DSSP file (Angstrom, degrees, kcal/mol; ACC not computed):
  #  RESIDUE AA STRUCTURE BP1 BP2  ACC     N-H-->O    O-->H-N    N-H-->O    O-->H-N    TCO  KAPPA ALPHA  PHI   PSI    X-CA   Y-CA   Z-CA
    1    1 A M              0   0    0      0, 0.0    76,-2.0     0, 0.0     2,-0.4   0.000 360.0 360.0 360.0 138.5   -3.4    3.6   -4.3
    2    2 A V  E     -A   76   0A   0     74,-0.2     2,-0.3    72,-0.0    74,-0.2  -0.968 360.0-176.6-129.1 141.9   -1.9    4.6   -0.9
    3    3 A G  E     -A   75   0A   0     72,-2.9    72,-2.5    -2,-0.4     2,-0.5  -0.959  21.9-130.3-133.7 156.4    1.2    6.6   -0.1
    4    4 A I  E     -A   74   0A   0     -2,-0.3     2,-0.6    70,-0.2    70,-0.2  -0.919  15.5-146.3-107.4 127.6    2.9    7.5    3.2
    5    5 A V  E     -A   73   0A   0     68,-3.0    68,-1.3    -2,-0.5     2,-0.4  -0.848  22.1-167.5 -96.2 119.1    3.8   11.2    3.7
    6    6 A V        -     0   0    0     -2,-0.6     2,-0.3    66,-0.1     5,-0.1  -0.894  24.1-120.5-115.5 134.5    7.0   11.4    5.7
    7    7 A D    >   -     0   0    0     -2,-0.4     3,-1.7     1,-0.1     4,-0.4  -0.542  26.3-129.5 -65.5 131.2    8.5   14.4    7.4
    8    8 A A  G >  S+     0   0    0      1,-0.3     3,-0.9    -2,-0.3     4,-0.4   0.807 106.9  60.7 -56.3 -31.7   12.0   14.9    5.9
    9    9 A K  G 3  S+     0   0    0      1,-0.2    -1,-0.3     2,-0.1     4,-0.2   0.768 112.1  37.9 -67.9 -24.3   13.5   15.1    9.3
   10   10 A R  G <> S+     0   0    0     -3,-1.7     4,-2.4     1,-0.1    -1,-0.2   0.313  86.6 103.0-107.5   7.3   12.3   11.5   10.0
   11   11 A M  H <> S+     0   0    0     -3,-0.9     4,-3.0    -4,-0.4     5,-0.3   0.899  77.9  52.3 -60.8 -44.5   12.9   10.1    6.6
   12   12 A H  H  > S+     0   0    0     -4,-0.4     4,-2.2     1,-0.2    -1,-0.2   0.935 113.5  43.2 -59.7 -48.4   16.1    8.2    7.4
   13   13 A T  H  > S+     0   0    0     -4,-0.2     4,-2.7     1,-0.2    -1,-0.2   0.905 114.2  51.7 -64.2 -41.7   14.5    6.4   10.4
   14   14 A T  H  X S+     0   0    0     -4,-2.4     4,-2.8     2,-0.2     5,-0.2   0.931 110.6  46.9 -61.9 -47.3   11.4    5.7    8.5
   15   15 A K  H  X S+     0   0    0     -4,-3.0     4,-2.5     2,-0.2    -1,-0.2   0.908 113.1  49.8 -62.1 -41.4   13.3    4.2    5.5
   16   16 A Q  H  X S+     0   0    0     -4,-2.2     4,-2.0    -5,-0.3    -2,-0.2   0.944 114.0  44.1 -62.3 -48.6   15.4    2.1    7.9
   17   17 A E  H  X S+     0   0    0     -4,-2.7     4,-2.2     2,-0.2    -2,-0.2   0.883 112.8  51.7 -65.6 -38.5   12.3    0.8    9.8
   18   18 A W  H  X S+     0   0    0     -4,-2.8     4,-2.5    -5,-0.2    -1,-0.2   0.912 109.2  50.6 -65.3 -41.2   10.3    0.1    6.6
   19   19 A N  H  X S+     0   0    0     -4,-2.5     4,-1.9     2,-0.2    -1,-0.2   0.881 108.8  52.1 -62.8 -37.5   13.3   -1.9    5.2
   20   20 A E  H  X S+     0   0    0     -4,-2.0     4,-1.9     2,-0.2    -1,-0.2   0.903 109.3  49.8 -64.1 -40.7   13.3   -3.9    8.4
   21   21 A L  H  X S+     0   0    0     -4,-2.2     4,-2.3     1,-0.2    -2,-0.2   0.906 108.5  52.2 -63.8 -41.7    9.6   -4.6    8.0
   22   22 A L  H  X S+     0   0    0     -4,-2.5     4,-2.1     1,-0.2    11,-0.3   0.857 106.9  53.9 -63.0 -34.4   10.2   -5.7    4.4
   23   23 A E  H  X S+     0   0    0     -4,-1.9     4,-1.9     2,-0.2    -1,-0.2   0.901 107.6  50.1 -65.1 -40.4   12.9   -8.1    5.7
   24   24 A E  H  X S+     0   0    0     -4,-1.9     4,-2.0     1,-0.2    -2,-0.2   0.916 110.8  49.3 -61.7 -42.7   10.4   -9.6    8.1
   25   25 A L  H  X S+     0   0    0     -4,-2.3     4,-3.0     1,-0.2     6,-0.3   0.859 106.4  56.8 -65.4 -35.3    7.9  -10.0    5.2
   26   26 A T  H  X>S+     0   0    0     -4,-2.1     4,-2.1     1,-0.2     5,-0.6   0.914 107.8  47.9 -60.4 -43.4   10.6  -11.6    3.1
   27   27 A E  H  <5S+     0   0    0     -4,-1.9    -2,-0.2     2,-0.2    -1,-0.2   0.906 114.1  46.4 -64.2 -41.7   11.1  -14.2    5.9
   28   28 A V  H  <5S+     0   0    0     -4,-2.0    -2,-0.2     1,-0.2    -1,-0.2   0.925 118.8  39.8 -66.7 -45.3    7.3  -14.8    6.1
   29   29 A A  H  <5S-     0   0    0     -4,-3.0    -1,-0.2     2,-0.2    -2,-0.2   0.744  98.9-133.9 -78.4 -23.7    6.7  -15.1    2.4
   30   30 A G  T  <5S+     0   0    0     -4,-2.1     2,-0.3    -5,-0.3    -3,-0.2   0.589  78.5  83.8  78.0   9.4    9.9  -17.0    1.7
   31   31 A K  S   <S-     0   0    0     -5,-0.6    -1,-0.2    -6,-0.3    -2,-0.2  -0.980  94.3 -84.3-141.7 151.6   10.7  -14.7   -1.2
   32   32 A R        -     0   0    0     -2,-0.3     2,-0.5    -3,-0.1    -9,-0.1  -0.343  40.8-162.9 -60.9 125.0   12.4  -11.3   -1.5
   33   33 A I        +     0   0    0    -11,-0.3    -7,-0.2     1,-0.1     3,-0.1  -0.957  23.4 161.1-111.8 121.2    9.9   -8.5   -0.8
   34   34 A T  S    S+     0   0    0     -2,-0.5     2,-0.3     1,-0.4    -1,-0.1   0.564  73.2   9.4-112.3 -17.1   11.0   -5.0   -1.9
   35   35 A E  S    S-     0   0    0    -13,-0.1     2,-0.6     2,-0.0    -1,-0.4  -0.975  75.1-117.3-156.6 159.7    7.6   -3.4   -1.9
   36   36 A L        -     0   0    0     -2,-0.3     2,-0.7    -3,-0.1    -3,-0.0  -0.894  19.3-171.9-110.3 119.4    4.1   -4.4   -0.8
   37   37 A H    >>  -     0   0    0     -2,-0.6     4,-2.1     1,-0.1     3,-0.9  -0.930   9.2-160.9-107.9 109.9    1.2   -4.7   -3.2
   38   38 A T  H 3> S+     0   0    0     -2,-0.7     4,-2.8     1,-0.2     5,-0.5   0.735  81.4  71.0 -68.4 -23.1   -1.9   -5.2   -1.3
   39   39 A N  H 3> S+     0   0    0      1,-0.2     4,-0.8     2,-0.2    -1,-0.2   0.902 112.1  30.8 -62.3 -37.6   -4.0   -6.7   -4.1
   40   40 A H  H <>>S+     0   0    0     -3,-0.9     5,-2.4     2,-0.1     4,-1.1   0.876 121.1  52.5 -82.0 -41.4   -1.9   -9.9   -3.9
   41   41 A F  H ><5S+     0   0    0     -4,-2.1     3,-0.7     1,-0.2    -2,-0.2   0.954 111.7  43.5 -59.3 -53.9   -1.2   -9.6   -0.2
   42   42 A Y  H 3<5S+     0   0    0     -4,-2.8    -1,-0.2     1,-0.2    -3,-0.2   0.880 118.1  44.5 -63.1 -40.4   -4.8   -9.2    0.9
   43   43 A A  H 3<5S-     0   0    0     -4,-0.8    -1,-0.2    -5,-0.5    -2,-0.2   0.583 108.2-121.4 -82.6  -9.7   -6.1  -11.9   -1.4
   44   44 A G  T <<5 +     0   0    0     -4,-1.1     2,-0.2    -3,-0.7    -3,-0.2   0.900  63.9 141.1  70.5  40.6   -3.4  -14.4   -0.6
   45   45 A K    > < +     0   0    0     -5,-2.4     3,-2.0    -6,-0.1    -1,-0.2  -0.647  49.3   2.7-110.4 168.3   -2.2  -14.6   -4.2
   46   46 A G  G >  S-     0   0    0      1,-0.3     3,-1.8    -2,-0.2     4,-0.2  -0.335 136.3  -0.9  60.8-130.8    1.2  -14.9   -5.8
   47   47 A I  G 3  S+     0   0    0      1,-0.3     3,-0.3     2,-0.1    -1,-0.3   0.657 135.2  58.3 -67.4 -14.3    4.0  -15.0   -3.3
   48   48 A W  G X  S+     0   0    0     -3,-2.0     3,-1.6     1,-0.2    -1,-0.3   0.413  75.0 101.9 -93.2   1.0    1.4  -14.8   -0.5
   49   49 A R  T <  S+     0   0    0     -3,-1.8    -1,-0.2     1,-0.3    -2,-0.1   0.857  84.9  41.8 -55.2 -41.7   -0.5  -17.9   -1.6
   50   50 A D  T 3  S+     0   0    0     -3,-0.3    -1,-0.3    -4,-0.2    -2,-0.1   0.377  92.6  96.8 -91.3   5.5    1.1  -20.2    1.1
   51   51 A V  S <  S-     0   0    0     -3,-1.6     5,-0.1    -7,-0.0   -22,-0.1  -0.856  80.0-122.4 -96.6 117.8    0.8  -17.6    3.9
   52   52 A P    >>  -     0   0    0      0, 0.0     4,-2.1     0, 0.0     3,-0.7  -0.177  17.4-118.0 -59.4 149.9   -2.3  -18.2    6.0
   53   53 A H  H 3> S+     0   0    0      1,-0.3     4,-2.5     2,-0.2     5,-0.2   0.828 114.3  60.7 -59.7 -31.2   -4.8  -15.4    6.2
   54   54 A T  H 3> S+     0   0    0      2,-0.2     4,-1.8     1,-0.2    -1,-0.3   0.892 106.4  46.0 -64.1 -37.3   -4.3  -15.3   10.0
   55   55 A K  H <> S+     0   0    0     -3,-0.7     4,-2.1     2,-0.2    -2,-0.2   0.888 111.7  51.0 -70.5 -39.4   -0.6  -14.5    9.5
   56   56 A R  H  X S+     0   0    0     -4,-2.1     4,-2.4     1,-0.2    -2,-0.2   0.871 107.8  54.0 -65.5 -35.1   -1.5  -11.9    6.8
   57   57 A D  H  X S+     0   0    0     -4,-2.5     4,-2.4     2,-0.2    -1,-0.2   0.913 107.7  50.2 -62.0 -42.7   -3.9  -10.3    9.4
   58   58 A E  H  X S+     0   0    0     -4,-1.8     4,-2.3     1,-0.2    -2,-0.2   0.898 110.3  50.1 -61.6 -40.8   -1.0  -10.1   11.9
   59   59 A I  H  X S+     0   0    0     -4,-2.1     4,-2.5     2,-0.2    -2,-0.2   0.913 108.7  52.0 -64.5 -42.6    1.2   -8.4    9.3
   60   60 A T  H  X S+     0   0    0     -4,-2.4     4,-2.4     1,-0.2    -2,-0.2   0.930 110.3  48.3 -59.9 -45.6   -1.6   -5.9    8.5
   61   61 A D  H  X S+     0   0    0     -4,-2.4     4,-2.7     1,-0.2    -1,-0.2   0.905 110.2  52.8 -59.9 -41.2   -1.9   -5.1   12.3
   62   62 A R  H  X S+     0   0    0     -4,-2.3     4,-2.2     2,-0.2    -2,-0.2   0.901 109.8  47.8 -62.3 -42.4    1.9   -4.7   12.4
   63   63 A I  H  X S+     0   0    0     -4,-2.5     4,-2.4     2,-0.2    -1,-0.2   0.917 112.4  48.7 -66.2 -43.4    1.9   -2.3    9.5
   64   64 A I  H  X S+     0   0    0     -4,-2.4     4,-2.5     2,-0.2    -2,-0.2   0.921 111.4  49.9 -63.4 -43.5   -0.9   -0.2   11.0
   65   65 A D  H  X S+     0   0    0     -4,-2.7     4,-2.9     1,-0.2     5,-0.2   0.909 109.7  52.2 -59.4 -41.6    0.9   -0.1   14.4
   66   66 A W  H  X S+     0   0    0     -4,-2.2     4,-2.2     2,-0.2    -2,-0.2   0.928 110.0  47.8 -60.8 -45.8    4.0    1.0   12.6
   67   67 A L  H  X>S+     0   0    0     -4,-2.4     5,-1.4     2,-0.2     4,-0.9   0.917 113.7  47.5 -61.9 -43.3    2.1    3.8   10.9
   68   68 A V  H ><5S+     0   0    0     -4,-2.5     3,-0.7     1,-0.2    -2,-0.2   0.937 113.3  47.4 -63.8 -47.2    0.5    4.9   14.1
   69   69 A N  H 3<5S+     0   0    0     -4,-2.9    -1,-0.2     1,-0.2    -2,-0.2   0.842 112.4  49.1 -65.4 -33.8    3.8    4.8   16.1
   70   70 A R  H 3<5S-     0   0    0     -4,-2.2    -1,-0.2    -5,-0.2    -2,-0.2   0.639 102.1-137.2 -79.6 -13.9    5.7    6.8   13.3
   71   71 A K  T <<5 +     0   0    0     -4,-0.9     2,-0.2    -3,-0.7    -3,-0.2   0.881  45.2 159.9  59.2  41.7    2.9    9.4   13.3
   72   72 A H      < -     0   0    0     -5,-1.4    35,-1.2    35,-0.1     2,-0.3  -0.539  38.3-126.5 -89.4 158.7    2.8    9.6    9.5
   73   73 A N  E     -AB   5 106A   0    -68,-1.3   -68,-3.0    -2,-0.2     2,-0.3  -0.734  21.9-150.8 -94.7 153.2    0.1   10.8    7.3
   74   74 A I  E     -AB   4 105A   0     31,-2.4    31,-2.3    -2,-0.3     2,-0.4  -0.923   5.2-159.4-121.1 153.2   -1.3    8.7    4.5
   75   75 A V  E     +AB   3 104A   0    -72,-2.5   -72,-2.9    -2,-0.3     2,-0.3  -0.967  15.9 173.4-124.9 146.7   -2.8    9.7    1.2
   76   76 A Y  E     -AB   2 103A   0     27,-2.2    27,-2.6    -2,-0.4     2,-0.3  -0.993  11.2-169.4-150.0 155.6   -5.0    7.5   -0.8
   77   77 A C  E     - B   0 102A   0    -76,-2.0     2,-0.4    -2,-0.3    25,-0.2  -0.963  10.2-146.2-141.9 160.5   -7.1    7.7   -3.9
   78   78 A A  E     - B   0 101A   0     23,-1.0    22,-1.6    -2,-0.3    23,-0.5  -0.950   5.1-152.2-128.1 148.7   -9.7    5.5   -5.6
   79   79 A V  E     - B   0  99A   0     -2,-0.4     2,-1.1    20,-0.2    20,-0.2  -0.983  11.1-144.7-122.2 129.3  -10.4    5.0   -9.3
   80   80 A V     >  -     0   0    0     18,-0.6     4,-2.6    -2,-0.5     3,-0.2  -0.813  17.2-163.5 -90.3 100.6  -13.8    4.0  -10.6
   81   81 A K  H  > S+     0   0    0     -2,-1.1     4,-3.2     1,-0.2     5,-0.3   0.854  83.6  54.2 -59.0 -39.3  -12.7    1.8  -13.4
   82   82 A E  H  > S+     0   0    0      2,-0.2     4,-2.4     1,-0.2    -1,-0.2   0.934 112.1  43.8 -62.1 -45.3  -16.1    1.8  -15.2
   83   83 A R  H  > S+     0   0    0     -3,-0.2     4,-2.7     2,-0.2     5,-0.2   0.911 115.2  49.7 -65.1 -41.7  -16.2    5.6  -15.3
   84   84 A Y  H  X S+     0   0    0     -4,-2.6     4,-2.7     2,-0.2    -2,-0.2   0.958 113.2  44.8 -61.0 -51.6  -12.6    5.8  -16.3
   85   85 A N  H  X S+     0   0    0     -4,-3.2     4,-2.4     1,-0.2    -2,-0.2   0.885 114.6  49.2 -63.3 -39.1  -13.0    3.3  -19.1
   86   86 A Q  H  X S+     0   0    0     -4,-2.4     4,-1.7    -5,-0.3    -1,-0.2   0.946 113.8  45.1 -64.7 -48.2  -16.2    4.9  -20.3
   87   87 A S  H  <>S+     0   0    0     -4,-2.7     5,-2.7     1,-0.2     6,-0.8   0.889 113.9  50.4 -63.6 -38.8  -14.8    8.4  -20.3
   88   88 A K  H ><5S+     0   0    0     -4,-2.7     3,-1.5    -5,-0.2    -1,-0.2   0.924 109.7  49.6 -65.1 -44.3  -11.6    7.2  -22.0
   89   89 A S  H 3<5S+     0   0    0     -4,-2.4    -1,-0.2     1,-0.3    -2,-0.2   0.806 110.6  50.6 -66.7 -27.9  -13.6    5.4  -24.8
   90   90 A E  T 3<5S-     0   0    0     -4,-1.7    -1,-0.3    -5,-0.2    -2,-0.2   0.358 113.1-122.2 -88.5   5.3  -15.7    8.5  -25.4
   91   91 A L  T < 5S+     0   0    0     -3,-1.5    -3,-0.2    -5,-0.1    -2,-0.1   0.771  74.6 129.5  59.0  29.4  -12.4   10.5  -25.6
   92   92 A K  S   <S+     0   0    0     -5,-2.7    -4,-0.2    -6,-0.2    -1,-0.1   0.677  71.4  28.5 -84.7 -19.3  -13.6   12.8  -22.8
   93   93 A I  S    S-     0   0    0     -6,-0.8    -2,-0.1    -9,-0.1    -1,-0.1  -0.964  87.2-107.2-137.2 154.9  -10.3   12.4  -20.9
   94   94 A P        -     0   0    0      0, 0.0     2,-2.9     0, 0.0    -2,-0.1  -0.206  55.1 -79.8 -71.4 173.3   -6.7   11.7  -21.9
   95   95 A D  S    S+     0   0    0     -7,-0.1     2,-0.3    -4,-0.0     3,-0.0  -0.379  99.4 102.8 -75.9  65.1   -5.2    8.3  -21.2
   96   96 A E  S    S-     0   0    0     -2,-2.9     2,-0.1   -12,-0.1    -8,-0.0  -0.864  83.4 -68.2-137.5 169.4   -4.5    9.2  -17.6
   97   97 A L        -     0   0    0     -2,-0.3     2,-0.7     1,-0.1   -18,-0.0  -0.376  35.9-152.8 -66.1 138.3   -6.2    8.2  -14.3
   98   98 A F        -     0   0    0     -2,-0.1   -18,-0.6   -18,-0.1     2,-0.3  -0.936  23.3-168.8-109.0 104.1   -9.7    9.6  -13.7
   99   99 A T  E     -B   79   0A   0     -2,-0.7   -20,-0.2   -20,-0.2     3,-0.1  -0.646  29.9-147.9-101.3 152.7  -10.1    9.7  -10.0
  100  100 A I  E    S-     0   0A   0    -22,-1.6     2,-0.2     1,-0.4   -21,-0.1   0.527  78.6 -38.4 -90.4  -6.8  -13.1   10.4   -7.9
  101  101 A G  E     -B   78   0A   0    -23,-0.5   -23,-1.0     2,-0.0     2,-0.5  -0.760  46.6-123.1 159.8 155.7  -11.1   12.1   -5.3
  102  102 A V  E     -B   77   0A   0     -2,-0.2     2,-0.3   -25,-0.2   -25,-0.2  -0.991  32.8-170.9-121.5 129.1   -7.8   12.2   -3.4
  103  103 A F  E     -B   76   0A   0    -27,-2.6   -27,-2.2    -2,-0.5     2,-0.4  -0.849  11.1-157.8-123.3 154.7   -8.0   12.1    0.4
  104  104 A S  E     +B   75   0A   0     -2,-0.3     2,-0.4   -29,-0.2   -29,-0.2  -0.986  12.5 177.9-131.5 142.5   -5.6   12.6    3.2
  105  105 A A  E     -B   74   0A   0    -31,-2.3   -31,-2.4    -2,-0.4     2,-0.4  -1.000  24.2-132.4-144.8 143.9   -5.8   11.3    6.8
  106  106 A S  E      B   73   0A   0     -2,-0.4   -33,-0.2   -33,-0.2   -38,-0.1  -0.760 360.0 360.0 -90.2 141.9   -3.7   11.4    9.8
  107  107 A I              0   0    0    -35,-1.2   -34,-0.1    -2,-0.4   -36,-0.1   0.369 360.0 360.0-108.9 360.0   -3.2    8.1   11.7
């Protein structure tokens, strides 16, 4: 899971630019895009099925360039599903995410 950390002073511009990017993605996909789920996007599944990987690569570059130009921070975390499911089945953790760590990076 990934999130973008935005300075409140730049939030309006960021939201506007992100919405413009989503509009571009809507045109490429041929269906309304309101948020980006990378599991379908990267694999070319669902609404991204008919979009060639070369075009998806261009979109990925465009998003990375956008993040760099906006000077935002990102946060991301990973879940080891096997460890989570094992711990959950053994009642060692509540029915919540069991993460191996949360990391932050500046782009």
